[in-house]
FIKE-879194 format. One line per field, with one value per residue (C-alpha): residue in one letter; x, y, z. Coordinates in Angstrom, 1 decimal, always signed. Layout:
res A, ...;
px X, ...;
py Y, ...;
pz Z, ...;
//
This chain:
res M, L, D, C, G, T, G, A, R, R, L, G, H, R, L, L, Q, E, P, G, R, K, L, H, L, L, F, T, H, Y, H, M, D, H, V, F, G, F, P, F, F, A, P, I, Y, T, P, G, Y, D, V, R, I, T, M, P, A, F, S, E, E, E, A, R, D, K, L, A, R, Y, L, N, G, V, Y, H, P, T, R, L, R, E, L, Q, A, Q, V, S, F, A, V, E, R, P, D, R, V, F, D, L, D, G, Y, S, V, V, G, L, R, L, N, H, P, G, G, S, V, G, W, R, I, T, A, G, G, R, S, V, V, Y, M, T, D, T, S, P, F, T, K, P, G, L, G, V, A, A, G, Q, E, P, D, G, R, E, V, R, V, I, E, F, L, R, G, A, D, I, V, V, Y, D, T, M, Y, E, L, D, E, Y, L, E, R, M, T, W, G, H, S, Y, P, E, Y, A, I, A, L, C, R, A, A, N, V, R, K, L, V, L, F, H, H, A, P, D, H, D, D, D, H, I, D, A, R, E, A, R, F, K, H, E, V, S, P, T, V, A, V, A, R, E, E, T, T, M, N, V, E, G;
px -5.1, -2.3, +1.2, +2.1, +3.5, +3.2, -0.6, -0.8, -0.5, -3.6, -5.6, -4.7, -6.1, -9.3, -9.8, -9.7, -12.9, -14.7, -16.2, -14.3, -11.3, -10.1, -7.7, -6.0, -2.8, -1.1, +2.4, +3.8, +7.5, +9.9, +11.3, +11.3, +8.7, +6.1, +6.9, +8.0, +4.4, +3.9, +5.6, +3.2, +0.0, -2.1, -4.1, -1.0, -0.6, -4.3, -5.5, -8.4, -7.3, -6.7, -4.2, -3.4, -0.3, +0.1, +3.5, +5.4, +8.0, +9.1, +7.9, +6.1, +9.3, +11.0, +8.0, +8.1, +11.9, +11.9, +9.2, +10.9, +13.9, +11.9, +10.7, +13.8, +14.6, +17.2, +15.4, +12.2, +11.9, +9.2, +10.0, +7.6, +7.1, +5.9, +2.8, -0.4, -2.7, -2.9, -0.6, -0.3, +1.6, +0.6, +2.6, +0.9, +2.8, +1.9, -0.6, -2.4, -5.9, -6.8, -9.6, -9.6, -13.0, -14.9, -12.4, -10.8, -7.1, -4.4, -0.9, +1.3, +5.1, +6.1, +9.2, +11.1, +14.6, +14.4, +11.0, +7.4, +3.9, +0.7, -2.6, -6.0, -8.9, -12.4, -15.7, -19.3, -18.3, -16.1, -12.3, -9.6, -5.9, -3.0, +0.2, +3.2, +6.2, +7.0, +8.8, +7.2, +7.3, +9.0, +11.5, +10.6, +9.3, +7.8, +4.5, +1.2, +2.6, +4.0, +0.6, +1.8, +0.6, +1.5, +5.1, +6.3, +5.2, +2.6, +0.2, +0.1, -0.2, -3.1, -4.9, -4.3, -5.8, -8.6, -12.0, -10.9, -13.1, -10.2, -6.5, -4.0, -0.8, +2.7, +3.4, +6.2, +7.9, +7.2, +8.4, +11.6, +12.4, +11.7, +14.1, +16.9, +16.0, +14.8, +16.3, +14.8, +11.6, +8.9, +6.6, +5.0, +1.3, +1.2, +2.3, -0.2, -3.0, -2.0, -2.0, -5.4, -6.9, -5.9, -7.3, -10.7, -10.1, -12.8, -10.8, -7.0, -5.5, -2.0, -0.1, +3.4, +4.1, +7.8, +8.9, +10.3, +6.8, +5.0, +1.3, +1.4, +3.0, +0.4, -2.5, -1.0, -0.8, -4.4, -5.5, -3.4, -5.4, -8.8, -10.3, -9.3, -12.4, -11.0, -10.0, -11.0, -7.9, -7.5, -4.5, -4.1, -4.6, -4.4, -7.7, -9.5, -12.5, -13.6, -16.9, -16.2, -19.9, -20.0;
py +4.9, +3.6, +3.4, +2.9, -0.5, -2.3, -2.5, +1.3, +0.8, -1.3, +0.6, +3.9, +2.7, +1.5, +4.8, +6.6, +4.8, +6.2, +9.6, +10.8, +13.1, +13.7, +11.2, +11.0, +9.0, +8.2, +7.0, +5.0, +5.5, +6.0, +2.5, +1.6, -1.2, +1.2, +4.1, +2.7, +2.3, +6.1, +7.0, +4.5, +5.8, +7.1, +9.8, +11.9, +12.4, +13.2, +16.8, +17.5, +15.1, +16.5, +14.3, +15.1, +13.2, +12.8, +11.7, +11.4, +14.2, +17.4, +19.7, +19.7, +20.6, +17.5, +15.3, +16.7, +16.3, +12.6, +11.6, +13.7, +11.4, +8.8, +11.3, +13.3, +12.6, +10.0, +7.1, +8.0, +10.2, +12.4, +15.0, +15.7, +19.3, +18.0, +16.1, +17.2, +16.5, +19.0, +17.3, +18.7, +17.6, +17.5, +16.5, +14.9, +13.8, +10.5, +10.7, +13.7, +13.2, +14.9, +14.9, +13.8, +14.7, +13.1, +10.3, +10.7, +9.6, +9.1, +7.7, +5.6, +5.3, +1.7, -0.4, -0.4, +0.6, +4.2, +4.6, +3.9, +5.0, +2.9, +4.6, +4.2, +5.5, +5.9, +6.8, +6.1, +4.4, +1.9, +1.7, +0.1, +0.0, -0.4, -1.6, -1.9, -2.3, -3.2, -5.6, -6.8, -4.2, -6.4, -9.2, -12.9, -14.6, -11.4, -9.5, -10.6, -13.2, -15.0, -14.9, -12.1, -8.6, -6.1, -5.1, -1.5, -0.1, -2.9, -1.0, +2.0, -0.3, -2.2, +1.0, +2.2, -1.1, -1.1, -2.3, -1.9, -3.7, -4.6, -4.6, -5.2, -6.2, -6.9, -10.6, -11.1, -13.9, -17.2, -17.2, -19.1, -16.6, -13.7, -15.0, -15.0, -11.5, -9.6, -6.3, -6.3, -4.6, -7.2, -9.4, -12.9, -14.0, -15.2, -11.9, -10.0, -12.3, -11.8, -8.0, -8.0, -10.4, -8.1, -5.1, -6.8, -6.5, -8.1, -9.2, -9.5, -9.5, -11.0, -8.8, -8.0, -11.6, -12.5, -12.8, -16.3, -17.5, -19.0, -19.5, -22.9, -21.3, -18.6, -21.1, -23.2, -20.2, -19.3, -22.9, -22.8, -19.8, -20.3, -21.4, -18.3, -16.4, -13.6, -12.1, -13.9, -14.2, -13.8, -13.4, -10.5, -11.1, -8.8, -6.9, -8.4, -6.3, -6.4, -5.0, -3.2, -3.4, -7.2;
pz -6.3, -4.1, -5.5, -9.1, -10.0, -13.3, -12.9, -13.4, -17.2, -17.6, -15.0, -16.7, -20.1, -18.4, -16.6, -19.9, -20.8, -17.7, -17.3, -14.2, -14.8, -11.2, -9.6, -6.2, -6.2, -2.8, -2.7, +0.2, -0.6, -3.5, -4.1, -7.7, -7.6, -6.3, -8.7, -12.0, -13.4, -13.1, -16.5, -18.2, -16.6, -19.4, -17.6, -16.8, -20.6, -21.2, -21.3, -19.0, -16.2, -12.7, -10.9, -7.3, -6.0, -2.2, -1.0, +2.2, +2.1, +3.9, +1.1, -2.2, -3.9, -2.4, -3.5, -7.1, -7.3, -6.2, -8.7, -11.4, -11.2, -13.1, -15.8, -16.5, -20.2, -19.2, -17.6, -19.6, -22.6, -21.0, -18.3, -15.5, -16.6, -20.0, -18.7, -20.4, -17.4, -14.5, -12.0, -8.5, -5.5, -1.8, +1.3, +4.2, +7.3, +9.1, +11.9, +10.4, +9.2, +5.9, +3.4, -0.3, -1.8, +1.1, +1.8, +5.3, +5.1, +7.7, +7.5, +9.7, +9.5, +8.7, +9.3, +6.0, +4.8, +3.6, +5.2, +4.1, +5.0, +5.4, +4.5, +6.1, +4.0, +5.4, +3.8, +4.7, +7.9, +6.1, +6.2, +4.0, +5.1, +2.8, +4.6, +2.4, +2.7, +6.3, +8.6, +11.8, +14.6, +17.2, +17.4, +16.7, +19.8, +21.2, +20.8, +19.3, +16.9, +19.9, +21.8, +24.1, +24.7, +22.0, +22.2, +21.6, +18.3, +17.9, +20.1, +17.7, +14.6, +16.2, +16.9, +13.3, +12.0, +14.6, +13.1, +9.5, +6.9, +4.7, +5.4, +2.5, +4.2, +3.1, +3.5, +1.1, +2.9, +4.7, +8.3, +7.5, +4.7, +7.0, +9.6, +7.0, +5.8, +8.8, +7.8, +4.2, +5.3, +4.6, +6.7, +6.7, +6.9, +10.5, +11.8, +9.7, +10.9, +14.6, +14.2, +12.4, +14.9, +17.8, +15.9, +15.1, +11.4, +9.2, +6.1, +5.5, +2.0, +1.8, -0.6, -2.1, -3.2, -3.5, -7.1, -6.4, -5.2, -8.2, -8.7, -7.0, -3.9, -3.7, -4.2, -1.4, +0.8, +0.2, +1.0, +4.2, +5.6, +4.0, +7.3, +9.2, +10.4, +12.6, +10.2, +7.0, +4.7, +0.9, -1.3, -3.7, -7.4, -10.3, -11.1, -8.1, -7.0, -3.4, -2.0, +1.2, +2.1, +1.8;
//
């Protein structure tokens, strides 16, 4: 499980109907829209669940303290120490490969105010990459989006994405919106496509839609990129299931 937005509530109730009782939850950063579903995630209140939380931090104590701010008896009636599931914390630094029950995971520092980490998860020879939240890694008019050689940090990002089966990438803005908000820590579709093409990614999922973009806007965006083949492009929708093998 990656981050904990509003979808965590419905997912949690669905997971209660399934036999598994061990969960791995990876956070990318601590901004509210990626965390505020956690207090409403039913498995953390269910005895018998083993929930391991991996977060970017300097120590387990720091990770625990940051998440505890949302469950402290003030912003939510439950405190972190009162959870009935077995909840443990782990800290993993970017660029270090680690194992989660057979899944090989590695992180990459992203370009976002306050910091953020992208995660690449590999199992059975297949890889999924989750890249949110992040601005482009070079200035407009430079690098792969401008048809040039990768610039600066783009080289590391392309290697991180290299050969992935699915990349879920932050494309919150359109290009003109990004140019007005370059320091806000989000990207746009053409940039994500250029990176994924350079990295030989199979499928790109446009993600982290702007709240001001309605369904018609998202549908038009999907139609705009439906003919892309390297990579193929889809837009993220709630409760969508994707087969990594297909």
